[in-house]
N, C-alpha and C positions, 0 to 999 in steps of 0.2 A: 818570226815565220810566219808565212801567208798561207794559209788552206784556199784551194780553188775545188770546187767541185761542178764539175759538168752534168746537161741532163740533154734530153734531145734527142740522140742518137735514136738508129730502127732500121728497119726495112725498108725499101723503096722500089719502087718501078721507074725504069730508065726517065727523063722526062721531070719525074715529080720533083717536089722539094721537101726539105728538113729547113727544121731551125735548133741551131743546138747554142744551148745556155750556159752564161758560168760566173758564178758567184764566188767574189774572194772576199775573205774574213783572215782576223788578223789584223798584224800589219801592215796594214793597207794606206796608210796616210803617205808612203813614200812610194806608191807604184805609179810609174813610169806608162811604159808600154807593156802593153797586153795583146794576145794574138792565139792563132789556134795553127798548130802543125799536126800532119797525118802523118799517118805512117803504117805500111804494108809488112805483115811477116818476111824478113829477109833482105829487108829494105832500111835505107836509112832514113831516118826521120824529117819529114822537109815541113817549110814555113809555105800555110795557107796564107794566112792575111794577120795583118798585125794593124793597133791602132794606138799610137799615143796619146796621153791626156788633154792635148792641146787636138785631139781627131785626124795629124797628121794620120792617113792612111797607106799602108803596103800590101802589095798583093800577087803572088805567085800570078807567072802567064796562066796558068791553068786554070785559074780560079776570075780573072777578067770577063764581064761584063754577064756571070753568073752567079758570084757569091757578093752579100756583100756583107761588113763586118760594122760593129755598130757597139757603144758604151753607152754607160750611164752610169758618170760617174757618183754622183752621189749614191748610187742605188751597189758600187762595186761590182757592176755585169756588166759583161761582154757577151754578144751575142754574132752567132754568123748564119745569116740566111741563106740557104743552099738552093739556086734555082736549076732548072733543065740540070738534073743529076743524070753522070753516066759512068756506066759500071766502073769504069778507072777511076772512079772517087770512092768506091769502098774501100775503105782504112780504119782504126784507130785514129779518131780525134782525139786531141789532147790539149786544152788551154794552159795557157803561160801566162803566165806576168816577171816583167820584171820592173827592179827596184834603181832610181840614180845613182847606185852604187854598184851596179853589175849586176847582183844577188838577181837568179832565175826562180823560179816556182813555177812545178806541172801538178796537174791534175789527175787523176787515176785514169784518164781514157774514157772516151764511149764510143761505139762502134758502129758505122757507118757501114751498110749493104747498099748498094745497088743492082739490080737482077734485069737483067735483059730482056 
């Protein structure tokens, strides 16, 4: 099992920045991809950004140019730096991790609210 604990959400004005962090613990030796998803009430959870153990990144179109995902493999953490935030970025953000066998794990979620 893998446990994921997120931190860093909150309230910010449009145009501002936030940094989300996620720490993984447990059976982490076989983690491949880590990333961030977000979900608005009533809508499907969507990928924001992901990064593999070899630092290959993938971003949603809405995140490109504004968000940066990074990973510290020795510390088993993944972070999401979010700049130029917009009200439409308001959502619950979830940390996600997947191992090489296809198992996926989720954090409890952290609220990000961007006011206009």
